[in-house]
Each structure stands twice: as C-alpha cells, then as structure tokens.
C-alpha positions as CSV (number, residue, x, y, z in Angstrom):
1,M,0.0,0.0,0.0
2,K,2.8,2.4,0.9
3,K,4.4,1.9,-2.5
4,I,1.2,2.5,-4.3
5,L,0.7,5.7,-2.3
6,S,4.1,6.8,-3.2
7,Y,3.2,6.5,-6.9
8,L,0.0,8.5,-6.3
9,L,1.5,11.2,-4.0
10,T,4.8,11.9,-5.8
11,P,3.2,13.6,-8.8
12,V,1.2,15.8,-6.4
13,Y,4.3,16.9,-4.7
14,L,6.1,17.4,-8.1
15,I,3.2,19.5,-9.4
16,I,3.4,21.8,-6.3
17,F,7.2,21.9,-6.7
18,G,7.0,22.9,-10.3
19,L,4.3,25.5,-9.7
20,L,6.3,27.2,-7.1
21,L,9.3,27.5,-9.3
22,L,7.2,28.8,-12.2
23,I,5.2,31.3,-10.1
24,F,8.1,32.7,-8.2
25,H,10.3,33.2,-11.2
26,P,8.4,36.3,-12.5
27,V,7.8,37.3,-8.8
28,Q,11.6,37.4,-8.3
29,M,12.1,39.4,-11.6
30,F,9.4,41.9,-10.7
31,T,10.5,42.5,-7.1
32,N,14.1,42.7,-8.1
33,W,13.3,45.3,-10.8
34,I,11.1,47.5,-8.6
35,W,12.5,47.1,-5.0
36,G,15.9,45.3,-5.4
37,Y,17.5,42.7,-3.3
38,P,15.7,43.0,0.1
39,V,12.1,42.3,-1.3
40,R,13.3,39.8,-3.8
41,K,15.1,37.9,-1.0
42,K,11.8,37.8,1.0
43,A,10.1,36.3,-2.1
44,V,12.9,33.7,-2.2
45,D,12.4,32.9,1.4
46,V,8.7,32.3,0.9
47,M,9.2,30.1,-2.1
48,N,11.7,27.9,-0.2
49,F,9.3,27.6,2.7
50,G,6.9,26.2,0.1
51,L,9.4,23.9,-1.5
52,L,10.5,22.5,2.0
53,Y,7.2,22.1,3.7
54,S,5.3,20.8,0.6
55,L,7.2,17.7,1.4
56,K,4.5,17.0,4.0
57,V,2.3,15.8,1.1
58,L,4.6,12.8,1.2
59,G,4.2,12.4,4.9
60,T,7.6,13.8,5.6
61,K,8.4,14.9,9.1
62,I,10.7,17.9,9.2
63,T,12.6,18.7,12.3
64,F,15.2,21.6,12.8
65,K,17.4,21.3,15.8
66,G,19.9,23.9,17.1
67,L,18.6,26.9,15.2
68,E,19.2,29.0,18.3
69,K,23.0,28.3,17.9
70,I,23.3,30.2,14.6
71,P,25.3,33.4,15.1
72,Q,23.8,36.7,14.1
73,N,25.3,40.0,13.0
74,R,28.6,38.4,11.8
75,P,29.6,36.4,8.7
76,I,29.3,32.6,8.9
77,I,30.4,29.7,6.8
78,I,27.9,26.9,6.7
79,V,29.6,23.6,6.2
80,A,27.0,20.8,5.3
81,N,26.8,17.4,3.9
82,H,25.1,17.1,0.6
83,Q,22.4,14.4,0.0
84,S,20.2,15.9,-2.7
85,T,19.0,19.1,-4.4
86,L,16.4,19.4,-1.7
87,D,19.1,20.3,0.7
88,I,19.0,23.9,-0.6
89,P,15.5,24.8,0.6
90,A,16.3,23.4,4.1
91,I,19.4,25.6,4.3
92,I,17.6,28.7,3.0
93,V,14.9,28.3,5.4
94,G,17.0,27.5,8.5
95,F,19.6,30.2,7.8
96,R,17.2,32.8,6.2
97,K,18.2,35.5,8.7
98,N,21.8,35.1,7.6
99,H,21.2,35.5,3.9
100,P,22.8,32.2,2.8
101,K,24.8,32.2,-0.5
102,F,25.9,29.2,-2.3
103,I,28.8,27.8,-4.4
104,S,27.1,26.1,-7.4
105,K,28.3,24.6,-10.7
106,I,27.9,26.9,-13.6
107,E,25.4,24.7,-15.3
108,L,22.8,25.5,-12.7
109,G,22.9,29.3,-13.7
110,K,20.5,28.8,-16.6
111,G,17.5,26.8,-17.5
112,I,15.8,26.2,-14.1
113,P,13.0,28.6,-13.3
114,S,13.5,30.6,-10.1
115,I,16.6,28.6,-9.0
116,S,18.8,29.8,-11.8
117,Y,17.6,33.4,-11.4
118,N,18.2,33.3,-7.7
119,L,21.8,31.9,-8.1
120,R,22.6,34.6,-10.7
121,H,21.0,37.6,-8.8
122,G,21.2,36.5,-5.1
123,G,25.0,36.8,-4.5
124,S,25.9,33.2,-5.0
125,V,28.8,32.1,-7.2
126,L,28.7,29.8,-10.2
127,I,31.9,28.0,-10.7
128,D,33.3,26.2,-13.7
129,R,34.9,22.9,-12.5
130,K,37.0,22.8,-15.6
131,N,38.6,26.1,-14.6
132,P,39.8,25.6,-10.9
133,R,41.9,28.9,-10.9
134,Q,38.8,31.0,-11.7
135,A,36.8,28.9,-9.3
136,V,39.1,29.9,-6.5
137,K,38.9,33.5,-7.4
138,D,35.1,33.4,-7.3
139,I,35.1,31.7,-3.9
140,L,37.5,34.4,-2.5
141,L,35.1,37.1,-3.8
142,L,32.2,35.3,-2.1
143,G,34.2,35.3,1.2
144,K,34.7,39.0,0.8
145,H,31.0,39.6,0.1
146,I,29.9,37.8,3.3
147,E,32.6,39.5,5.3
148,E,31.3,42.9,4.2
149,N,27.6,42.3,4.7
150,N,27.6,39.8,7.7
151,Y,26.0,37.1,5.4
152,A,26.5,33.4,5.2
153,A,28.2,31.2,2.6
154,C,27.2,27.6,2.3
155,I,29.7,25.0,1.1
156,F,29.5,21.2,0.6
157,P,33.1,20.0,1.2
158,E,32.2,16.5,-0.1
159,G,32.4,18.2,-3.6
160,T,29.2,16.7,-4.9
161,R,26.1,15.0,-3.5
162,S,26.3,11.5,-2.1
163,K,24.6,9.1,-4.5
164,N,24.3,6.4,-1.8
165,G,23.8,8.4,1.3
166,L,27.2,7.6,2.8
167,L,29.3,10.7,3.7
168,K,32.3,11.4,1.5
169,P,35.6,12.7,2.9
170,F,35.5,16.5,3.4
171,M,37.9,18.6,1.4
172,P,39.2,21.6,3.3
173,A,40.3,23.8,0.3
174,G,36.9,25.6,-0.3
175,I,36.4,26.3,3.4
176,A,39.9,27.7,3.7
177,S,39.4,29.9,0.6
178,L,36.2,31.4,2.0
179,Y,37.8,32.0,5.4
180,K,40.8,33.7,3.8
181,T,38.7,36.7,2.7
182,S,36.2,36.4,5.5
183,P,38.5,36.2,8.6
184,S,35.9,37.2,11.1
185,A,33.6,34.4,10.1
186,L,32.5,31.5,12.4
187,I,32.0,28.0,10.8
188,V,28.7,26.5,11.5
189,P,28.4,22.7,10.9
190,F,25.0,21.6,9.5
191,A,23.9,18.0,9.2
192,I,21.2,17.0,6.7
193,D,19.7,13.5,7.5
194,G,16.9,12.2,5.4
195,N,17.0,13.8,2.0
196,Y,18.9,10.7,0.5
197,E,16.2,8.4,1.8
198,L,13.5,10.7,0.4
199,M,15.1,10.5,-3.1
200,K,16.8,7.2,-3.2
201,H,14.8,6.4,-6.3
202,G,15.2,9.9,-7.8
203,Y,12.2,12.1,-8.2
204,F,9.9,9.3,-9.0
205,P,8.7,7.6,-6.9
206,M,9.8,9.6,-3.7
207,T,9.8,7.8,-0.4
208,L,6.9,8.4,2.0
209,G,7.1,9.0,5.7
210,V,10.7,10.1,5.9
211,N,12.0,11.8,9.0
212,L,14.1,14.7,7.7
213,K,16.4,15.9,10.5
214,L,18.3,19.2,10.1
215,T,20.8,19.8,12.8
216,V,22.9,22.9,13.6
217,F,26.0,22.3,15.7
218,D,27.9,24.7,17.9
219,P,29.8,27.3,15.8
220,I,33.6,26.9,15.5
221,D,36.0,29.7,15.6
222,P,38.7,28.6,13.1
223,K,41.1,31.4,14.0
224,G,44.7,30.0,14.2
225,R,43.6,26.5,13.4
226,D,44.6,24.2,10.6
227,M,41.6,24.0,8.2
228,A,42.2,20.4,7.4
229,E,41.9,19.6,11.1
230,V,38.7,21.8,11.2
231,A,37.2,19.9,8.2
232,R,37.9,16.5,9.8
233,E,36.3,17.7,13.0
234,I,33.1,18.8,11.2
235,E,33.1,15.6,9.1
236,D,33.3,13.5,12.3
237,M,30.4,15.5,13.9
238,I,28.2,15.1,10.9
239,R,29.2,11.4,10.4
240,N,28.2,10.7,14.0
241,E,24.9,12.5,13.6
242,L,24.1,10.3,10.5
243,G,25.0,7.2,12.4
244,Q,27.8,6.4,10.0
C-alpha cells in the first residue's frame, strides 16, 4: 500500500514543486526590478518555505534542531553534507536571517525557473569545475562579500552530493578559501539527514514518511587552526549524527 501511495502522491508533490518555481520566477524578476535585493530575498524565502514544507504531502516529518546556535550579525560559513538538491531549501529556510549564498556549478545558472535566477542575482557564485583557478577567485570574492555584509556562505566540502547516502571525505580547500577573505567568520556545521532516503529512487517515486532531521552544531572559531583539522572535526560531527 505504501508503494502505491508513493506513486500516487509523488506527482502531487512534483506539481506543487514545479508550480512554485514557475510562479516565483516572475515574482523574483518583478521584485528585483522594482525594489531590489531586500524584497526579492523575501520572495525567495517564501518560495523555499513552500518547497520544503510541501514535502509534508509525502508524509515527511521535518525537524530543525539547534537553530538558536546560529550566530547573528557576523559572517558565517555553513559547512554541510550534501544528499540531494532538496538540501538547498532546508538551508535557505533554516539560515534565512543570515542571507545564505551558495557555491554552485555553472550549469545551474541557466534553464531552471526561479533557481537559476536566484543563483545569478542573489549573490551566490557559479563556478566552472573545468577552470579551478577562476573557481578559487570566485570563492574568494564570495568570502569578501559575506565579510562585508555579515552574510552566510554555504559550502558542501564533499564536492558533490552523495549518491548512496554515505558521507564522503571532506575537502578543506573551499572552506579555507572562504575564510581567507572572511577572517571574522565563524564556521557552523550543519547535518542533513533524510534527503537521500527521500530521493533514493530519484524524483519518482519519492519515499513516503521520511524523518528529515536538520541539525545545527555549535559554531567553530577557526582562528589560528589548521583548516584540514577543522574539516575533519566537522566531518566527524556530521558522520556521527548520520550514524555512520
């Protein structure tokens, strides 16, 4: 019965998902044109609330833990594991007061309603993996941007999403580059547990009744520390949270 329900309810969720992207694309364009970033950002927040909590159509239980630990009024570097594309709405919703920016592959900068527009106009960086030198420059600029505005930058140090749900080794280079131009930033580890299970068959059928657990850990001050050591510490935290 559960499998049958998943085949019936997944299209309902995907229709809601698609409609939200289609509706908020012109909303973003209009608000950006008339009022600029602050109002467009509020529209993006509303859209991502919809993208995240519409998962309840699939019986998903969504639990944030540790949101009170998120620092305010200073730059932060969010270091998270990466399980699926649905990680992004959870991060935007949880860290919305910190204006999270992302490091995304350049291919996502076009062709996806709402998402591509937000990446291009919201302060995130789109990197070409075939041009690592330029990618490093872009990440350094993002670090400077969050330093100047007390924003957040999110990085997935696994390098790509996990296809089997198992955590990959964390690479410290991206974290170090962000911190190089944002020296007052605190690092906030963030564990995402459940999105792989939700999408273990891809977008169809999606898994019903998943418990999506989103956990913020205590901030880390990396000043004077070896970034490889910090990356290993965060990896261990998240691995333990995932039961791996």
